[in-house]
N, C-alpha and C positions, 0 to 999 in steps of 0.2 A: 400464370406468371405476372399478368399486367398489374394484378392487385400489388405485389411486389414491388414493382415500379413506382406505381402511384404513392405508396407509402413511403418509398425511399426518397422519391423528390419531395415531398411535402417535408420530411425532416430535414432535409438538406437545405431547403429554402429558409429553415428557422435556425439553421447552424450558424452563429456569429463567428468572428475571426479577432474579435477584438484582444482576447487573451488566450494564448495558447500554451499548454503545458511543456515543461522542459523537455519531456521524452521525445517530442516531436522532430527535434534536431539530433537526435541519437540514433533514430531508428535507420537502417540502411532499407529504404523502402523497396529498393530492386530485387531483393531476395524473393526467390520464388514462393516460399512459404515462411510467413511470419506470424509470431503468435504475441498477443498483447495481454498479459495477465496483471491483476491488481484486486484490491478490495474494491467491493461494491461502493459506487458513489464518488469514485476519485477521476473519473472523466474519460474511461475507454472510449465509449460509444462517440462522445464529442470530437475526441483526438482522431477517430478514424473519419467521421465526417467532416472535419476542417481540412484533413490532407486531400479527400475526393474534391472539396470544394474547390481548393487552390491549385489541384494537379489536373484536375479532370473536367471540371464544370459539370454540364449537363450531357457528356458523352454517353452514348449507349453502349459502349465497351466497359463500362464499370456498373457494379451493382452492389446494394448494401442491403444485407437481409439479417433478420435476427432468428435464430432458431426455435424460439419460443412463440414464433407467429403460427397462427391458426392453421395457415397454409401447409405446415408440416405435419398435422393431423393425418392428412391422407396423400402427402407428397414425400418423398424421401430426399435427403441432402444429397445424396449422389445423382439423383435424377434432376435436381435442381440444377447442378452444376454441369450435368451434360447438355441440357436443354439451353443453357447460358452459353456455353462454348459453341454449340452447332449453331448459334443465331449470333455469332458475332462477339460474344462476351470475352473479355481478355483479363478482367481484374475483379475478382469476387471477394467482397468483404463481409465476413461472417460474425455476427454478434451473439453472445450469450451461448455459445457451443456446449456449454457443460448441461444445458437444458434437454438436449437431444441425446437420447438412449446410447446409440452407436455411432456417436460423432467421430472417435479416435480411428473406428476401423474405415468408415466412409471417407474422413478426409486423407487417410493413407492411400486409399484406392484412387482417389480424385487425384492425388499428387502423382501416383504412379502412371495413371492413365492418360490424364490430359496435360502434357508436359508444356504445353504453351500456356496454360491457365497459371496465373498468379491468384494466391489465395492469402488473406490476411485474415486471421480470426482472433477474437477475442473472449475471455471468461474469467472466471473465478482464479485466484492465485493456486487455490488447492487442486488445480486439473494437472499438475505436474506429474503426479503418480500415474495417470492415463496417457500422458505423452510417453513416459518411458515404456508403459506396458504394451503401447501400439507400436513402438520403434520410431516414433515420431521425433523423438529429441535429437537424433542425429540430422533429421530432414529439416526441423523448423528452427528459424533463428527468432527465439523468444526473449521479449524484454517484458519487465516489470515496471508498471505504472505506480509510483509511491504517493502516499498523500502529500498534500501542498507542503511545502517549505515556507518559512516565513518569508523568504523572499518573494515567492510567489503570490502569497497571501497580500502582500504589499502592492504588488502589480495587479491584483484583482480588484483591491479597495480603491487605491487611488491612480493606478496608471504608472506610478514610478517604477522604473526598471533599475535592477542593480545587478553588477556581475556576479556570476558564480565563482565563490572561493573553493581551493583546494586546502585540504587540511594544512598541509606544510605551510601555504601561505598565511593561512589565518592565525597559526601559532608564532608565525616570525612577524607578522606585521599588522597584529591586531589593534596596536595603538592609533597607526596611521588610518586604518581601514576604518575603525570606529568612529573616528573624526570626521572623515569625509560623509559617513552615512548620518551622522548626527547632525551634520550641518543641514540637513535636507527634511530628516523625519525625527520624530521622538521614539526611539525604539522600544524603550521600556514600556510606554503605553500600548505600543502594537504588539509588543509581547503578552502583556496581560489580556488583551482582547483574542489574540491568537490561542492562547491556553483554553478559553472557553468556547470559541467559535471557528478555530482555524481547522486544517486538516483536510476538510473536504469542500470542493468547489461549490456545492449548493448552499453555501451559508449566505451568499449574495441573494438568492431567489427566496430563501424564508428565513430571514433575520429573526424573526419572532418564535417561529417554530421549528427552528434547525435542531433543537436537541430531540424533540419529538419526532422529527423525520428521520433522525438518525436512529432513534430506537425502533423505528419501523425497519430501516435498513438491517439492522441486526438482528431483527427477527427473519426478515427474508433471507439472510444468509445463512441462518441456522436452519430454518423450516423448509426453504427451497432449495438454496444453493448446494449446502453440503447433504440435504436429503438426496437430491439427484446424483449428486457426485459419487455417494456412499451406498446410495439405496437402503438407508437407515429404516428402522422401524419408529414409528411414532414415541414408542417408550424411549429409545435412545435418544430423539431429538429433545425430550422433555429433560432427560438427565443432563444433556449437554448443554442445555440452558441454566441448569442449576449449577452446573461445574463453573459456567461464565460468571454467574453472580457471585459464587462463593470467591473466585479469584478477585472479583471487582471489589468486595468488602475488605479484602486482606492486601492489595497490592501496596509497595512492591512485596510479592508473594515468597516465601522460602519454602517450597512445597515439600510438606510432608506427605510421601505417596500413600502410604498405608493408611493414614487419617483421611485423605482424602477420597480415597477409594470406599471407606466405610460411609462417610457421609453422602455420598453419591451414588452408592449401590454399584460401583463398576469396578469389575476387574483390575488389579494392576496394569496388565500388558494393554488392556483395552483403554485404560485410562491414559496410559502414555501415548497410544494413537490418537485418542480425542484432541489431547494437548497439542500433538504436533498438528492435527487438521485446523485448530483454532489459530495456530501460528501461521500456518500457511494461508489462512484465510483473512489474515491481518487484523484480527480481534484482540489477540495477546501476541507478547514478545517474550520468548525463552532466552534466556542470557546463562551459558554455562561457566563453569569456573576454569581458570587457566589450567590447561593440561588434561582436560576431562573430553573424551571423545565425543564429537558431534553426532551421536546416535539417539533415536528416538526412545532406545531403551535405557539411556542415562538420563536419569532426572536432571532437569535444570537448576542451577544454583539460585535463581532469581527468576519471577515471572512479573511482567508488567503488562498493564493493558498496552494497545499498539498505540496510542496517542492520547494526550490530555483530556481531548473532547469528549472521548469515550468514558473518562472517569465522571465527568458530569453528567453524561447522559445515563450512566448505571449507578449514580452515587445514592440513588433512593432519598432524595431530599437532604443529603449529607452534603456539607462544604468539603470538596475535596482537600486533603493535608498537602500544605504548601511545599513540603520537602520533597514529597511523592511525585506531586505535578512537575516539579523541576527535573527530577530524573527520568520521568515519563517522557518530557520533552526532549531531553538530550538523548534517550535511547531511540525516539523516533528519528530526530532531525539527523543525527550521526550514524543510527544504525541502518538507515535507508541507502547510506552510502558506503559505509565501512563496515568492519567486522567488529563486534562487541564481545568482550569477555569480562567476567568478574575476577579483579586481581585479589592477590593477599591483603595489599592496603589500597587504599583507594576506592571509589566505586565503579570506575569503568576502565578496562583496558583496550584501546581502540588499534585496531591493526596488528594487534602484538606487539606495539611500540609505545605509545603515548598513554600515561596514567592521567586519569582525569577524576578530580575529586568535585562533588556539586555542593553548592551551598549557596547562602544569603552573602549579602555584602560586607559582614564582618568575619566570615569564614576565613580560617587560619590554614597555614602550610603542615600543621602538625601531624595529620595522617599520612601525609606523603614526603615527609623530610627523609631527604638522604637518596632519593629514588631520582634516578636519571629521567629525560623527557617527562616530567610529571607536572601538570598544571591545575589550577584551580578554576572552575567555571562558576562565577558568581552572579547572582540576580540581583535586580534593584541597582545597578551601576550601568552608566553610559560607556565609561571608559575603564579600561584596565591598565595594569602595570606589570612590566616583567612576566611572570608566569600567571598572573591573574587576569582573565580574560572575561569579559561580558557574555554571561549564557546566552542571550538572544542572538550573539553574532554566529553561533552554532546553527542558525537557521538559513545560513545563506550558502550552505553546501550543494544545493542543486536547484 
């Protein structure tokens, strides 16, 4: 166990506090069992280490471990928790839980046996099914860490801080808010940079190679994370990769499930399951028609890649289409905080109330004429007017 402490101390020493993700202030850190899930690369590990550094410093009552560490090739997760508790440990941070085969059962046993031990764990967004299966969903307070917002992207790039907006406030006061922001930065320029290199915090570490790094991250999600979670065969992993590429070449994708089943060689029911896993892994986003039940057995109306940067990473040397980039940006930034559906008229229905049409600066209200609470999110403008709102402003919701 000494090796785990040494590794933990080394990582803690390298952890910076200059920029902290939005979720830090939303987590109720005193709960006994806390789960932090999210896409690979969004900063779950850093968030936990930042909390340790600020709250506990070098206290021996806290320990951070990753369950993919070689230590666990001949030691169990439960035994580690027991040893840690008996030696005065009180707060255990556990990373990459989905890499450990029996983690749901052992985590439940740790929770039930060591009632004075607090456990904070992190893993892939797709582990939710195992939380349900192990009856952990009612024990754990689970939070999802989303990809970066434009607001956070600006804070990372320049250190400039802006307030988080509520949707209602944005829609009502967008002219005033945009004016205040535009007096400090050039948001259209930031927006265009964000489309190519935003979403993942590692853009600052690998500016020249960030797309290559993202492609590696995608492969890791498919080949390692989902493989570990679902115990796939390598043949299924290959089909899953093919499915993602087919979607990437067609977004926004109106799926023909029968045709997609033939192209990938996957049965309809299993195909729907794989689409659900890709969605839970934050590689795609499925959006259903208004009135359609939210079930994996019901096909979505549209499928987007989860964020614009993925479009560039998977574009096979093609420049992604601007209109699709706009819609994908809106689906990411708004969909990370509010529910989205496909309405009869317009591109998106937000929280079952606000109809939004996406377009360029010359977009008219024709498609949403006569609809209450309808708005146009326009690209390439700094300021809006009435129900026309700058598209970039929807990146300040978290």
